[in-house]
Every structure is written in C-alpha cells, then in structure tokens.
C-alpha positions as CSV (number, residue, x, y, z in Angstrom):
1,M,61.6,97.5,91.4
2,S,63.9,94.5,92.0
3,K,64.5,91.8,89.4
4,S,62.8,88.6,90.2
5,F,64.9,85.5,90.9
6,R,65.6,83.2,88.0
7,P,67.5,79.9,88.4
8,G,71.2,79.9,87.4
9,V,74.8,79.4,88.2
10,I,77.5,81.5,89.8
11,T,80.2,82.7,87.5
12,A,83.2,85.0,87.7
13,N,86.6,85.6,86.2
14,D,89.8,84.0,87.5
15,L,92.0,86.6,89.2
16,R,95.2,85.3,87.7
17,N,94.4,84.7,84.1
18,G,91.0,86.2,83.4
19,E,89.5,82.9,82.5
20,V,85.7,82.6,82.9
21,V,85.0,80.2,85.9
22,Y,82.0,78.7,87.5
23,F,81.3,77.9,91.2
24,T,80.8,74.2,91.9
25,A,78.8,72.5,94.7
26,A,82.2,71.5,96.2
27,D,83.2,75.1,96.7
28,H,85.7,75.1,93.9
29,W,86.0,77.1,90.7
30,S,85.9,75.3,87.3
31,S,86.4,76.6,83.8
32,D,83.8,74.0,82.6
33,H,80.3,75.5,82.8
34,T,78.7,72.0,82.9
35,Q,80.4,71.5,86.4
36,A,78.6,74.6,87.8
37,E,76.3,74.2,90.8
38,W,72.6,74.5,89.7
39,L,70.8,77.0,91.9
40,A,67.0,76.9,91.6
41,D,66.1,78.4,95.0
42,A,66.6,82.2,95.7
43,A,67.6,81.7,99.3
44,Q,70.2,79.0,98.5
45,A,71.5,81.1,95.6
46,A,72.0,84.1,97.9
47,Q,73.8,81.9,100.4
48,R,76.1,80.4,97.7
49,L,76.8,83.7,96.2
50,N,77.8,85.1,99.6
51,R,80.2,82.1,99.9
52,A,81.6,82.6,96.4
53,Q,82.3,86.3,97.1
54,Q,84.6,85.2,99.9
55,D,87.0,83.9,97.2
56,S,88.2,87.4,96.3
57,H,91.8,86.2,96.3
58,I,90.8,83.7,93.5
59,V,88.1,85.4,91.4
60,V,86.8,88.8,90.4
61,D,83.1,89.9,90.7
62,P,81.1,86.6,91.2
63,Y,77.5,86.9,90.1
64,L,74.5,84.7,89.5
65,A,74.0,84.1,85.7
66,E,70.6,82.9,84.5
67,A,70.7,79.3,83.2
68,Q,68.6,76.3,82.4
69,R,69.2,72.6,82.5
70,N,69.8,70.8,79.2
71,A,68.6,67.3,78.3
72,A,71.6,65.8,80.2
73,G,70.7,67.8,83.3
74,E,73.7,70.1,83.0
75,P,73.4,73.9,83.4
76,E,73.6,75.9,80.2
77,P,73.3,79.7,79.8
78,T,70.2,81.3,78.5
79,H,71.5,84.7,77.7
80,F,73.7,85.2,74.7
81,R,76.4,87.0,76.7
82,E,76.8,84.0,79.0
83,Q,76.7,81.6,76.1
84,F,79.5,83.7,74.6
85,R,81.5,83.6,77.8
86,T,81.5,79.8,77.8
87,R,83.5,79.8,74.5
88,G,86.3,82.1,75.8
89,P,87.8,85.3,74.3
90,S,87.0,86.2,70.7
91,N,89.8,88.5,69.8
92,Y,91.9,85.7,68.3
93,W,91.7,81.9,67.8
94,H,93.0,80.2,70.9
95,G,91.9,78.5,74.1
96,K,88.5,77.0,74.1
97,Q,87.7,78.2,70.5
98,A,90.7,76.3,69.1
99,A,89.4,73.0,70.4
C-alpha cells in the first residue's frame, strides 16, 4: 500500500559540502528551510520533485519531507529527523549549531 500524500518541502544534501538544502520556488537550493517552497498539492509536489531531481550535479537524493506552516506562514518540519536536519551536524559544535 502506498503512503498517502502529506504537504511538505523538497530537501536534499549539497553535493559539494554535504549541507542540508531546500528547494525554493525559484528553482534554487537554500540552506535556510524557511525559504523552501511549500507543496500542498500531490501533483505539483511530484512535478517539483522531478524538477529538483534534475539537479544531480548540485544535490544528492532530493525527496519530499513532511512539513507544516508555522504562524509566520513559513514551512517547518513535523518529523524529528527533519527538525534535526535543520540544525546541522551534531558530531561537534560548529555551523548552524554555533550560531
């Protein structure tokens, strides 16, 4: 049985540095999850994921991650794994965690 569609954002890892990135409505990749394109329609999400997968020279393994909109209308992850990914690596204090 296939999993039912849930709204979300497209995420992947940057091919050069491994950073978590999010696909924007302008067909760019951003390390800021609040800039991710919100996808609430299954057909549109499939089309955008297909477009994101064409960037195999930029990112690794794009996929649709379940998300919801916060009070400001920005997407935020609903699953703990995706919440964790927004904060960067946890093996030592650096990058997003040091800010």
